[in-house]
C-alpha positions, 0 to 999 in steps of 0.5 A: 546375290549374283548382282552383289558378287558382280558388284564386288568383282568390279570394285576389286578390279577397279581397286586393283587398277588404282593400286589399292591391293588390300581393298581389291583382295577383300572385295574379291574374297567377298565376291567369291564367297557370294558367288559360291553361296548363290551356286549352293542356293541354286543347286538346293532349289533345283533339287527341291524343284526336281523332287516336287515334280510337275503337277501340270497333268 
């Protein structure tokens, strides 16, 4: 998911350089949304992993 966010960020930068403002704004919005979704999923899995504990010993 972070790869998609990075991809849309690069697309928005390239579109902004070439003067496509609408496409740049839309892809930057998608990149921001995907980044925050990835952060939420990471935090949820981190909490779930900490709640499960370690069963090595």
